[in-house]
C-alpha positions as CSV (number, residue, x, y, z in Angstrom):
1,M,-15.2,32.3,-2.3
2,S,-16.7,29.7,0.1
3,A,-14.4,27.6,2.3
4,P,-15.1,24.3,0.4
5,R,-14.3,26.0,-3.0
6,L,-11.2,27.7,-1.6
7,A,-10.1,24.3,-0.1
8,W,-10.3,22.6,-3.5
9,L,-8.4,25.5,-5.0
10,A,-5.8,25.1,-2.3
11,W,-5.5,21.4,-3.1
12,I,-5.1,22.1,-6.8
13,T,-2.4,24.6,-6.0
14,V,-0.6,21.9,-4.0
15,C,-0.9,19.4,-6.8
16,V,0.4,21.8,-9.5
17,I,3.2,23.5,-7.6
18,W,4.6,20.5,-5.9
19,G,4.5,18.7,-9.2
20,T,6.6,21.4,-10.8
21,T,9.2,21.8,-8.1
22,Y,11.1,18.7,-9.4
23,L,11.6,20.6,-12.8
24,A,12.6,23.7,-10.9
25,I,15.3,21.8,-8.9
26,R,16.7,20.4,-12.1
27,V,16.9,23.8,-13.7
28,A,18.5,25.4,-10.5
29,L,21.2,22.8,-10.6
30,E,22.4,24.1,-13.9
31,T,24.5,26.8,-12.0
32,V,23.7,26.4,-8.3
33,P,25.6,23.8,-6.3
34,V,23.6,21.0,-4.6
35,A,23.7,22.1,-0.9
36,L,23.1,25.7,-1.9
37,V,20.0,24.9,-3.9
38,A,18.3,23.4,-0.8
39,G,20.1,25.6,1.8
40,L,19.3,29.0,0.2
41,R,15.7,27.9,-0.5
42,W,14.9,26.8,3.1
43,T,16.8,29.6,4.8
44,T,15.2,32.3,2.7
45,A,11.7,30.8,3.1
46,G,12.2,30.5,6.9
47,L,13.4,34.1,7.2
48,I,10.4,35.4,5.2
49,L,7.9,33.3,7.1
50,G,9.6,34.2,10.4
51,A,9.2,37.9,9.7
52,F,5.6,37.3,8.8
53,C,4.9,35.4,12.1
54,V,6.6,38.2,14.1
55,A,4.7,40.9,12.2
56,R,1.4,39.1,12.9
57,G,2.2,38.5,16.6
58,R,2.4,34.7,16.1
59,A,4.8,33.4,18.7
60,L,7.7,31.2,17.5
61,P,8.4,28.0,19.4
62,G,10.5,28.4,22.6
63,V,14.0,27.1,23.1
64,A,12.6,23.9,24.7
65,W,11.3,22.9,21.2
66,W,14.6,23.6,19.3
67,P,16.2,20.2,19.7
68,S,13.1,18.5,18.3
69,L,12.8,21.0,15.4
70,A,16.5,20.7,14.7
71,L,16.1,16.9,14.4
72,L,13.1,17.4,12.1
73,G,15.0,19.9,10.1
74,F,17.8,17.3,9.5
75,L,15.5,14.4,8.7
76,M,13.0,16.3,6.5
77,N,14.9,19.2,5.0
78,V,18.5,18.0,4.9
79,M,17.8,14.3,4.2
80,G,14.3,14.5,2.7
81,N,15.0,17.5,0.4
82,G,18.8,17.7,0.3
83,L,19.2,14.2,-1.0
84,V,16.4,14.8,-3.6
85,V,18.4,17.7,-4.9
86,W,21.6,15.7,-5.0
87,A,19.9,12.8,-6.8
88,E,18.5,15.0,-9.5
89,Q,22.0,15.5,-10.8
90,Y,21.8,11.9,-12.1
91,V,18.0,11.0,-12.1
92,A,15.5,12.6,-14.3
93,S,13.1,15.0,-12.5
94,G,10.0,12.9,-13.5
95,L,11.6,9.7,-12.3
96,T,12.6,11.4,-9.1
97,A,8.9,12.3,-8.4
98,V,7.9,8.7,-9.1
99,L,10.5,7.3,-6.7
100,I,9.7,9.8,-4.0
101,A,6.1,8.3,-4.1
102,S,7.6,5.3,-2.3
103,V,7.7,7.2,1.1
104,P,4.7,5.2,2.4
105,F,6.8,2.0,2.0
106,W,9.4,3.2,4.4
107,S,6.7,4.6,6.7
108,A,5.0,1.2,6.9
109,G,8.3,-0.5,7.7
110,I,9.2,2.0,10.4
111,E,5.8,1.7,12.0
112,A,6.0,-2.1,12.0
113,L,9.3,-1.9,13.9
114,L,8.4,0.7,16.5
115,P,6.8,0.0,19.8
116,R,3.0,0.6,19.5
117,G,3.5,1.0,15.8
118,E,1.0,-0.3,13.3
119,R,1.8,-3.9,12.5
120,A,2.4,-4.9,8.9
121,R,-0.5,-6.6,7.3
122,L,-0.4,-9.1,4.4
123,T,-1.9,-6.4,2.1
124,T,0.9,-4.0,3.2
125,V,3.5,-6.6,2.4
126,A,1.9,-7.2,-1.0
127,G,2.0,-3.4,-1.7
128,L,5.6,-3.2,-0.7
129,T,6.5,-6.1,-3.0
130,V,4.7,-4.5,-6.0
131,G,6.2,-1.0,-5.3
132,F,9.8,-2.2,-4.9
133,S,9.5,-4.5,-8.0
134,G,8.8,-1.3,-9.9
135,I,12.1,0.2,-8.6
136,V,13.9,-2.9,-9.6
137,V,12.4,-2.7,-13.1
138,L,13.5,0.9,-13.3
139,V,17.2,0.3,-12.3
140,W,17.7,-3.1,-13.8
141,P,19.4,-2.0,-17.1
142,E,21.9,0.2,-15.1
143,L,22.6,-2.7,-12.7
144,T,23.5,-5.0,-15.6
145,S,25.2,-2.6,-18.0
146,G,27.7,-0.9,-15.7
147,G,29.5,2.3,-16.7
148,V,29.9,5.6,-14.9
149,A,26.5,6.9,-15.9
150,G,24.8,3.7,-14.7
151,R,26.5,3.8,-11.4
152,Q,25.6,7.5,-10.9
153,F,22.0,6.7,-11.7
154,I,21.9,3.9,-9.2
155,A,23.6,6.2,-6.6
156,G,20.8,8.7,-7.3
157,V,18.1,6.1,-6.8
158,I,19.7,5.0,-3.5
159,A,19.9,8.7,-2.4
160,L,16.2,9.0,-3.2
161,Q,15.3,6.0,-1.0
162,L,17.4,7.5,1.8
163,A,15.5,10.7,1.3
164,C,12.3,8.8,1.7
165,L,13.6,7.1,4.8
166,G,14.5,10.5,6.3
167,W,11.0,11.8,5.5
168,A,9.3,8.7,7.0
169,L,11.5,8.9,10.2
170,G,10.7,12.6,10.5
171,T,7.0,12.0,10.0
172,S,7.0,9.2,12.6
173,Y,8.8,11.4,15.1
174,S,6.5,14.3,14.6
175,K,3.4,12.1,15.1
176,R,4.8,10.9,18.4
177,H,6.0,14.3,19.6
178,P,3.3,16.8,18.5
179,S,3.8,20.5,19.1
180,S,1.1,22.7,20.6
181,A,2.7,25.7,18.9
182,D,1.4,27.5,15.8
183,P,2.0,25.1,12.9
184,L,3.3,27.8,10.6
185,A,5.7,29.0,13.3
186,V,6.9,25.5,13.9
187,S,7.5,25.0,10.2
188,T,9.4,28.3,10.1
189,V,11.9,27.2,12.8
190,Q,12.3,23.8,11.2
191,M,13.1,25.4,7.9
192,L,15.7,27.7,9.5
193,F,17.4,24.7,11.2
194,G,17.4,22.7,8.1
195,G,18.6,25.6,6.0
196,A,21.4,26.4,8.4
197,M,22.7,22.8,8.3
198,L,22.6,22.8,4.5
199,L,24.4,26.1,4.3
200,A,27.0,24.8,6.7
201,A,27.5,21.7,4.4
202,A,27.8,24.0,1.4
203,T,30.4,26.1,3.2
204,A,32.4,22.9,4.2
205,A,32.2,21.7,0.6
206,G,33.4,25.1,-0.8
207,E,30.3,25.6,-2.8
208,W,30.1,29.4,-2.4
209,D,33.0,29.8,-4.9
210,Q,31.0,27.9,-7.5
211,L,27.8,29.8,-7.0
212,H,26.5,31.9,-9.9
213,F,23.1,32.6,-11.3
214,S,21.7,32.7,-14.8
215,A,18.2,34.1,-15.5
216,R,16.9,30.5,-15.6
217,T,18.4,29.4,-12.3
218,L,17.6,32.6,-10.5
219,A,13.9,32.2,-11.6
220,A,14.0,28.5,-10.5
221,M,15.4,29.4,-7.0
222,V,12.8,32.2,-6.5
223,Y,10.1,29.7,-7.6
224,L,11.3,27.0,-5.2
225,T,11.4,29.5,-2.3
226,I,8.2,31.3,-2.8
227,A,5.9,28.9,-4.6
228,G,7.4,25.5,-3.4
229,S,8.2,26.4,0.2
230,M,5.7,29.1,1.1
231,V,2.6,29.2,-1.1
232,A,2.2,25.4,-1.6
233,Y,2.8,24.7,2.1
234,T,0.2,27.3,3.2
235,A,-2.3,25.9,0.7
236,Y,-1.6,22.4,2.0
237,M,-2.2,23.4,5.6
238,Y,-5.5,25.1,4.5
239,A,-6.6,22.0,2.5
240,I,-6.1,19.5,5.3
241,Q,-8.2,21.7,7.6
242,H,-11.2,21.7,5.2
243,L,-10.9,18.5,3.2
244,P,-10.6,14.8,4.1
245,I,-7.0,13.7,4.4
246,S,-7.7,10.9,2.1
247,I,-8.5,13.4,-0.6
248,V,-5.6,15.8,0.1
249,S,-3.1,12.9,0.0
250,L,-4.0,12.2,-3.6
251,Y,-1.6,15.0,-4.5
252,A,1.1,12.3,-4.2
253,Y,-0.3,10.6,-7.3
254,V,-0.8,13.8,-9.3
255,N,2.8,15.2,-8.6
256,P,4.6,12.4,-10.6
257,L,2.3,12.8,-13.6
258,I,3.0,16.5,-13.8
259,A,6.7,16.0,-13.2
260,V,7.1,13.3,-15.9
261,V,5.2,15.4,-18.5
262,L,7.1,18.6,-17.8
263,G,10.5,16.8,-17.7
264,T,9.8,15.0,-21.0
265,L,8.4,18.1,-22.8
266,L,10.6,20.9,-21.4
267,L,13.9,19.1,-20.6
268,G,13.8,16.2,-23.1
269,E,14.1,13.7,-20.3
270,P,13.9,10.0,-21.4
271,F,10.5,8.3,-21.4
272,S,9.8,4.7,-22.5
273,L,7.3,1.9,-21.9
274,R,9.7,0.4,-19.3
275,I,9.7,3.7,-17.4
276,L,5.9,3.9,-17.7
277,F,5.5,0.3,-16.5
278,A,8.0,0.8,-13.6
279,G,6.3,4.0,-12.5
280,A,2.9,2.3,-12.6
281,L,4.2,-0.5,-10.3
282,V,5.6,2.0,-7.8
283,L,2.4,4.1,-7.7
284,A,0.2,0.9,-7.6
285,G,2.2,-0.4,-4.6
286,T,2.0,3.1,-3.0
287,A,-1.8,3.0,-3.4
288,V,-2.1,-0.4,-1.7
289,V,0.1,0.6,1.2
290,R,-1.8,3.9,1.7
291,G,-5.1,2.1,1.5
292,V,-4.3,0.0,4.5
293,Q,-2.8,2.7,6.7
294,S,-4.8,3.7,9.8
295,P,-7.6,6.1,8.7
296,G,-6.7,8.5,11.6
297,V,-3.0,8.8,10.6
298,P,-2.1,11.2,7.8
299,P,0.0,9.5,5.1
300,A,3.7,9.9,5.5
301,A,4.2,12.1,2.5
302,T,1.8,14.7,3.7
303,R,3.8,16.3,6.6
304,R,6.0,18.8,4.9
305,D,7.1,19.6,1.4
306,H,10.3,17.7,0.5
307,R,10.2,18.7,-3.1
């Protein structure tokens, strides 16, 4: 198969797999505690990729790079993914995917505050306003009705925004501190640091005593580890090498559509005109913010998989 065709196949793989990982997380949570869902996933993926790198003679980053990779592991794997897993206890998987699409909002805000960062334009502010209005529409009934379920839902939405913040901070940091090492090897060490932190949190919370697997949850964990963390990431790296980043970044709009459809059909998650309207506002705002980002800078959501 020619490189262009293989690149398009890789892009489709990213769209499909990363769109389905939200469903897999929801299923895994049926019997696997929160920190262990993320911790086991990233640690296992890191160990497998590390073994692959060693077998192929690909050097892992030296000790000098470990502090930076540990920081990225915390921002992108612990915050960016761990908080997504925590939030999915209370927020439907489809809505989670929609809310995660707001990463560019946080990226734009961070860039505007940093020295030599990209200044916010009027169009950017308009996009931020539209996108966050969608979030308000989404959570308004829970804000006004109260109740335990409503408070848990709002806590989940806040956790997802903190996950977006961690992802955006990690992306901004990695742009300003690029590594000359093999990207796959860099990702491997980052996964291991993030996984170790999550497993430490699981141990502190006593989650190991609660861990057990059903056929469904074991399949979900295997899928998250192999498909979500290894196959899709490798496909993504290949796609960005052979396709314009503006094309590759469109996966961020495909993922929520897949996640909403799967969550509604397979898990019976709620779906209404209000949810549809709120999701459309979030994605529209995201499109506006992405459209005014610097052409040479990859969008914030395209650095690593946080699904």
